[in-house]
C-alpha positions, 0 to 999 in steps of 0.5 A: 813159499809155503812148501818148506821143501822138507815135507813141512809147510808153513802158514799162511798157505796163500799170502793173498785175499782168498776170502772165505775159502771152502775145499773138496777132494774128489779122488786125488785132486783137491779144489778150492774156491773163494769170495770175489765180492764185486770183482770179475771174473768171479769165484776163483777155482784153485786146484792142489794135489796136496792141499799146500801147493795151489794153482788157479784153474778157472772161474765159476763165472765171467760176469754176473748176469745182472745189469747193475755189475756193469758198474762197480758195486763195492762189497756186493757180488759173490759172498762165501761160496761152497763147493760140493761133489754129488753124482758126478758133478761139481756144484757151487753155491753162493749168495749176493747180498741184494740179488739172490741165491745162485747155483753153478754146476759142471762136470769139469771144474776147469771147464764151462760152469752153468750159472742158475738164479736158484731164488730172487731174494735179498739179505741171504748169505753163506749157503751150503747144500747137503745131500742125504743118504736117502736122496733128499737134498737141503740148503743151509744158509744165513742172513745178511748181518750174521743171522741164524742158521736156516735149513730148506729142502732142495731139489736134487739137482740144486735148482729149486728150494722146496719150502720157506725154510726153518730156523735150526740154530741161533744162540746170539750169547753163546755163539754170536755173529754166526755166518760161513755155514758148511755142512759136513758129512753125516758121521755116526749118526750125527749130522754136522755143520761148521760155522764161525762165530764171534766176528771176522778179526777176533772170532773162533770156529765152531762145530754143531751136531744133532741126530735130527737134521732139524736140530736141536744142535750141540755146539763146540768151539773147535779152533780159537786163536789162543796164544798165536798170532793168528787172529780170528782162525775161522771159516772154511772147509774141512776135508779128508785126504786119501790116507784118512787124514783130516784137515781144515782151511780157513782165513785169517783177516789181515786188514787191507791185505785181505783174508788170507788162507791157513791149513790146520791139521784136524782129528776126530776126538770123542765125537768132534773134530779137534782143529790145530794144536790142542795143548791143553786138551780141552778140544779146542785147538790153536793154529799151527805156524808150521807142521808136517805136510798132509800125508797124501802118499806122494810128493809134489812140486812147490807152487803158488797161485799165478802172478806174472804174466807176459801177455803171450796168450790170447786171454788173460791170465787167471790172476787177473780180474776187474772191478765190474763186469769186463768188456772186450773194448777195454783192452787187447791182447793182439794189437801188439804181441807180448803186450796188454793194451789198455784203453780208456773208459770214462769214469761213471762217477763225477768224483773221478775216483779209480775206486769206481772205475770199472776197467781198473785191472786187478791182481791180489797182493801176494806177500806183506811185502813184495815187488812189482815190475811192469814194462810200459809203452805210452803213446799219447794222442797229442791232437 
């Protein structure tokens, strides 16, 4: 449990592969989204009251509306979503590397999301919207391979880009492998966006600011590994609590375990956010391993994303995903109450590898060491 039960927490707050997290607060509720790649349903929506204890409440889409995702597409699918709230609606923007820019919206993040293909385009990644005070909407994104920051004007409903975009930042020597763009608030006349640089496993978190949304932008490293064991602490979302505290959620790459989620304290100093613990006062913090929990004025019970499932409901638990667009013919929860009945499906490849089996039922690893227990009835057809 990340919640120590004594007003402190320990990192990671989610020891599971919630890659490229983004977070917002709406009134007293916090919502987190993360990449799903080819796994479906896609883009989990998690909810918390205190930024430490999280539960899965939904997915943005049941399946991607593209025929090729009927088969396993390793490394494809949804990359680095961003979540924002504007004029009573929740918005999630994401790209698939070969298919385009998508937007999903809803008035209830635990309810039905409406998915829109905004632009059919290849090699875009990591989009994030921004609505300026004058009502003009913008979209910031990069290119596959960690390309430059590109800014478009966008319709206010998020369904259409209004121009071909303008490059607003690129410096491959100072900020290489720039990706994961997240627009922050406009503050004291400055536009801010955050982006990680330096690579997934070893990089750092940077923030960029300008008086003009099109630049030029100043840049500053605000979080780096330093002397800690937290490699590549970057790519996530900055959020303000009800009490005025600032916090940053980011991932740490753990190889085969995926990208696990950490929570860092943050504060604004001299016009820049400082994330983590700034021991030497240079404005670039280091990750904390333990810390006081966010002060949100209340205390909530400890929780982690769901794992166990007794299969007593009419639908699969939210902890489960498939390797491709799910089909009802793959399983049944009704034929034997309290059991999930898995059906066989012909492997679509000659290799027979489970890596390409679309009906592979998946759940994220939940710790570096764990025990999984299942009850099984096996009745093969002997004919």
